[in-house]
N, C-alpha and C positions, 0 to 999 in steps of 0.2 A: 702505290699502297700505303698511303701512311700506315702505321701502327702505332702502339702502345706497349712499351714492356710490362704496363702493370695494370691492373683490373680497379686500380682508385682509379685513374684516368682513362676517360672511354674515350676514342677518339671516330670520328665520321669525318668521308670529306664529302662536300658540300657544292656542285660546281668547282672554281677557283679560292671557297674556303676547306680549312679545316676546324668542325668543328670539336671543341674541346669540353668534356665534361670534367667536372671533379662528383668524384663518384664514391666517397668513403661516409656514411651514414655514421653517424642518424647529422652530422653535424662537417659534414665533409671539412675532413682535420687534416692537418699536411703533416706525414711521420718524413721518414728519409727517402723510405722507398718512394712514395710518389715527390716528392725535393724531385731526385734522381731522377724521376720516367720522365716529369715536366719539363729536368732539363734536353734529355734525349730523344726527348720527340722533337721540341725548338728546332733543335737541329736536324733532325730528322726536311721536316717541314723547309728549313735554310734549306735542305740540298734539293729540294722537291723545285723543281721548275714550275710545276703548273699550279702551287699556294699562291698567292698575293696575298691573303689575307688571315688570322686566326678568330674562331668566337672561345669565347670563356664564360661558362656558368653551370653552375651547381645542377645537381641532381636532385629534386624534389621540390615543397611548395617554399621552405621554411628558409634556406642558407644556399648563399654561395660556398664561403667558409667560416666558418670562427675558426680560423689561424689551427696553430699548433695542437699538437692532441697534448696538454698540459702534463699528463703520466709521463711524460718521458720528460719532464724534471720535477721531478719530488721527493727522486733521491738526493739534488745536488752536487750527481757526480760533474763535474768538469767537461771531464772530456766528450762527456753524452752534451755539450750543448756546443763545447766546438768544435765538434763535428755538427750538425746540426744549422748552428750559426753556417759554416761553408756550406749547407746546403740550400739553407734558402739564399744566401747570399747568388751560390753559380744560380739557380730554378730562375729566379728574379732579373737577375742580372743580364740572362740568354733569354728573356722575353722581352726584359726591351730593349733588347740588341735587334730584337726579330727583323730582317728583312725591312716584312714586310707591314702591314695595318694591324695592329692586336685589338679588340673590342673586348670589354669586360662585359657580361647581362648579368646586372647584381639583381640576382630574384628573389635575395631575400640580405637574412643576417651575412657581414659581411666583417668579420672582426679579425683584430691581428693581423696575423700573416698571411689572411682573407682581403683585405683590405688592398694590403702589399700585395696580393696577388692581382687586383687591379688597378694597382695605384703603377705597375707598372706596363699597364697595358696603354698603345695611345689615346683610347676613348673610353671611357664607361659608360653604359646605360643601365638607369637603376629603373626598379620599381617604385610604384609608392609607396609599397609598404614597410622597404627595406630598410636597413636599418648600420648606419655605416661604424667605425670603432675600433681605437690602438689605445687598449685599455692594459698594455703589457706592465706601465709600472704599477698597476695596484697589485698584482700576486709578484713584486719584484722583482722586475724584467725588463727590456726595454725594447722594441721594433727593429728587428736583426736584417731582413727581408730586402731594408735598400726606402720603408719606412717614415726615421726623422729626416734623408732627404727630400725623396720626392713627395713625401705631404711639404715639406716649407714648399717645394718647388713650386705644387696648383694652386695652394691656399693662401699661401703666403707665410709668414713667420709670426701674425701674432693665433691662428685659429689653426695652426700646427701647434702652438703652444697649448691652447688649450685645450685639444683632443687630447695631444702627448701626454703633458704637465699637470693640467688637470682631469682630466680621463672621461672627456665631453661628449659623450656620442652622441651623431647626430643623425634628423630622418631624411628620407630622398630631401624634401623641399628646400631645408636647409643647405643640406648638398649643392644639389642646383644654385642656389641661390650665393658660397662663397666659393662655385667655382669646381667643386669637389666629382659631380657630374655632368657627362654635354647636355644632360636629358629623361626629362623624368616621362616612363609609360604606364600605365593600366597596370595591374596584376599580370598576370601570364602573362605581357606583350614584352620580357625585355630580350627573351632570345631573339625574335620576328627582327624586331625591327635592330638589333644588333646584325641579324644575319642579311635582308637591307641594305645598314649600311655599306656592312664588308660584299655583296654582288653591287657595288657602287665602285666601289677600290677596282674593281674589273675594269672600267671605262678608260681607266689611268696608264700608262706606257707602266709596269713593273722595278724597270730602273730608275726613271725617273720620279716613284712617290722614295725607291730604298737610298736615289739620293737626297732626298730635299728632306727625309726624315733623321737621316743624318744630320743634313744640317740646320736644320729644326731644334733637335737634340744638343747640337753642337754652341744652344746659347747658354749652357745651364752652367758651362767653364770658357773660361777662352775671356777674349776684348773681341770688340763688333766689328773694329779692324783687321782681323785675323779674319773672322767668320767672315765679311764683303768677299775680301780676297778666295776664300775655299767655294764660295757659294758659284763664286765664274768661273772658278778651274771649274766645278763640277757640271757648269751650266757645256762646258768645251766637251770636255771627257764621255759627254752625253752621245756626244755624234760620231762617238766608237760603235754604239748596239745600233741594231737593225727597225729597234723600236724609234727611235726618233729621227729616220726618215717615212717609214711608215704613218707615222702620227700627222708629220706635217703636211705626208702627198694625200691622207687619208682626207686632215679637212680638206687642201684643196681639190683632192676626187666628191667630195661632196659626199663623200664614206661615211664606213662604219671602220674602226683600226681593226684592224688583228696581229692582235700583243705576241710574239714569240717568244719574250723574255731575256731578253736578250740584242 
């Protein structure tokens, strides 16, 4: 059973999917407690072989997450800033490194650290009314949860600069057009679509998915030649797993595979 350290993050296991709900009304903001809780929750999911996917959504029908609680930074305390920056980094880097597939169901505003959370996920599904932005510079700050790096990778440098340097907010249709989200659905449908997509992950071999994800993310750094070599090495390494033999023999036997995640 997967449990949360904080009531600001609700978790429910649905089949092989851990559904995580950001539960900090009214705007589902992040604070030290919830960020530490997310990092711990990802560690538990990584250690649970029955968890193949994570879906993250926001409680309520208005906010996915409005990001950091700005009251934390009103005093200008540099020590608080350092602590929160470290928490944001640790939490969202842990999410990005989750061995399975992570999907953000963006059911409303995803602002600042809220969008950074979604950017740390592998796939983003947005509802038609969703609004997304990284507006930190408008209050004298900058995205410190991977936003400057992940947004640039996902949408390209030009749109990253528009959103971060010009404070431009994008709606769901624009987000889809620029590649910030993979799909737009009607209001109230993001969670269902994300869960359905997560369920499809269960039809893949978990070790194969983990290896593929590592290789895809490796494209963000290093050389393509080194990545090609790593790809071949990872292919051969899968032959150490029972799931490799199960997958091939299930296909040849014209039956559904029974994964053991090992």
